[in-house]
C-alpha positions in Angstrom: -68.3 192.0 44.6 -67.9 190.7 48.5 -66.1 192.3 50.7 -62.9 191.5 51.0 -62.1 189.5 54.0 -58.1 190.2 53.8 -59.1 193.8 55.7 -60.2 192.6 58.8 -57.6 191.4 61.4 -57.2 187.8 62.8 -59.5 187.7 65.4 -62.5 189.4 63.5 -65.1 188.1 61.5 -68.2 190.1 59.4 -71.4 189.8 61.2 -73.3 192.2 58.7 -72.3 193.0 55.1 -74.8 195.3 53.3 -74.9 197.3 49.9 -77.6 200.3 50.1 -81.2 199.6 49.6 -82.4 198.1 46.2 -84.8 201.5 45.9 -81.1 203.5 45.1 -81.8 201.4 41.4 -85.3 202.3 40.9 -83.9 205.4 38.5 -81.3 203.5 37.1 -83.6 200.6 35.7 -86.2 203.3 34.8 -83.5 205.0 32.6 -82.5 201.0 30.8 -86.1 200.3 30.3 -86.7 203.8 28.2 -83.7 203.5 26.4 -84.6 200.2 25.1 -88.3 201.5 24.6 -86.7 204.2 22.8 -84.7 202.3 20.6 -87.3 199.5 20.0 -89.9 202.5 18.8 -87.4 204.0 16.6 -86.8 200.5 15.0 -90.7 199.7 15.0 -91.6 202.7 13.4 -88.8 202.1 10.6 -87.6 205.6 10.8 -84.2 206.9 8.6 -81.0 204.5 9.6 -78.9 207.6 11.0 -82.1 209.0 13.0 -82.0 205.0 14.4 -78.2 205.1 15.1 -78.8 208.6 16.7 -81.5 207.1 18.8 -79.4 204.2 20.2 -75.9 206.5 20.4 -78.5 208.2 23.1 -79.7 205.6 24.4 -76.5 203.9 25.0 -74.5 207.0 26.4 -78.0 207.2 28.9 -77.6 203.8 29.9 -73.8 203.8 30.6 -74.1 207.1 32.7 -77.5 206.8 34.4 -77.6 203.1 34.5 -74.6 201.4 34.7 -72.5 204.1 36.7 -75.0 204.2 39.5 -74.9 200.0 39.3 -71.1 200.3 39.7 -71.6 202.6 42.9 -74.0 200.9 44.3 -72.0 197.4 44.2 -68.9 198.8 45.5 -70.5 200.6 48.3 -70.3 198.3 51.8 -71.3 198.5 55.1 -70.4 196.4 57.2 -70.3 195.3 60.5 -67.8 193.3 62.4 -67.3 191.9 65.6 -65.0 194.6 66.5 -65.7 197.6 64.0 -68.0 199.7 61.5 -66.7 199.9 58.1 -67.4 202.3 55.6 -66.4 201.6 52.4 -67.1 203.4 48.6 -65.4 203.9 45.5 -65.3 202.6 42.2 -62.0 203.5 40.8 -60.4 205.5 43.9 -61.8 204.0 47.2 -62.7 205.4 50.5 -63.0 203.7 54.4 -64.1 204.6 57.3 -63.6 202.5 60.2 -65.4 203.1 63.2 -64.0 200.7 66.0 -67.1 199.7 68.3 -65.3 201.1 71.2 -66.1 204.5 69.9 -69.5 204.3 68.6 -71.3 206.9 71.1 -74.6 206.9 70.0 -76.6 205.3 66.9 -80.1 206.3 65.8 -82.5 205.2 63.1 -84.8 207.1 61.0 -87.4 205.9 58.3 -89.8 208.3 56.0 -93.1 206.6 55.5 -91.7 205.2 52.0 -88.7 203.8 53.8 -91.3 202.2 56.1 -93.0 200.3 53.5 -90.1 199.9 51.4 -88.2 198.4 54.7 -85.2 200.7 54.5 -83.7 203.8 56.4 -81.0 205.8 57.3 -79.1 205.0 60.2 -76.6 207.8 62.3 -73.5 206.5 64.3 -72.3 209.1 66.3 -68.6 208.2 67.4 -65.7 209.7 69.5 -63.0 211.8 67.2 -62.7 214.8 64.5 -65.3 213.3 62.4 -68.4 212.5 64.7 -71.1 211.6 62.9 -71.3 209.0 60.1 -74.9 209.0 58.2 -75.3 205.9 56.0 -78.7 206.4 53.8 -80.7 203.6 52.4 -79.7 200.6 54.8 -82.2 197.6 54.2 -84.0 196.1 57.5 -82.2 199.2 59.2 -84.4 198.2 62.7 -82.6 194.7 62.4 -79.1 196.4 61.4 -79.5 198.8 64.2 -80.5 196.3 66.9 -77.4 194.2 65.9 -75.1 197.4 66.1 -76.4 197.8 69.4 -75.5 194.3 70.7 -72.0 194.3 68.9 -71.5 197.5 71.3 -72.8 196.0 74.1 -70.9 192.8 73.9 -67.3 194.9 73.0 -67.9 196.4 75.9 -68.6 193.5 78.0 -65.8 192.3 76.6 -63.1 195.0 77.6 -64.5 195.5 80.9 -63.2 193.9 84.2 -65.2 193.0 87.4 -63.6 193.9 90.5 -61.7 190.9 90.9 -60.4 191.0 87.3 -59.3 194.8 87.4 -55.3 194.4 87.5 -53.6 196.3 90.6 -53.0 200.0 90.5 -48.8 200.5 90.6 -49.2 201.7 94.6 -51.5 198.3 95.2 -49.2 196.5 93.3 -46.1 197.3 95.1 -47.9 196.8 98.5 -48.7 193.2 97.4 -45.1 192.8 96.4 -44.0 193.2 99.6 -46.0 191.1 101.4 -44.5 188.4 99.4 
């Protein structure tokens, strides 16, 4: 499930489209393996058919609830960096999206616990001007590279929207003096 390009503006392009790190899927995969093992064990021990159906039914419910649902949440969670904004999108049936324009990013920080350093992921915190303040993005893969890319995008955005002294539009008082000279 790629991020839909139709939500981007005409001049906007995706720089990074990330899902949470694969470590978020460790527990769901473990549940799946245990559920399959339970069903195979029930079949190998030649248990009564009713008992095998009960084990299989419980395994199916566990897989649907503890494996399939977390996988859907993982697949539909997007952390997108574009040349204009940071988009945070979550939701399976309903959808929540937060857009942070690069011009509003005040600060960004990353943190990694020891195990996250080993796995190559971490937490990225983005502070933005506005009423919502901080956005905490957990389980970001290659968080160091993502933070560096975000820094480069923010600086490029600031450079693109700042003026040199020659390029700055004249103030209204100065503009009337320029027109009088003509």
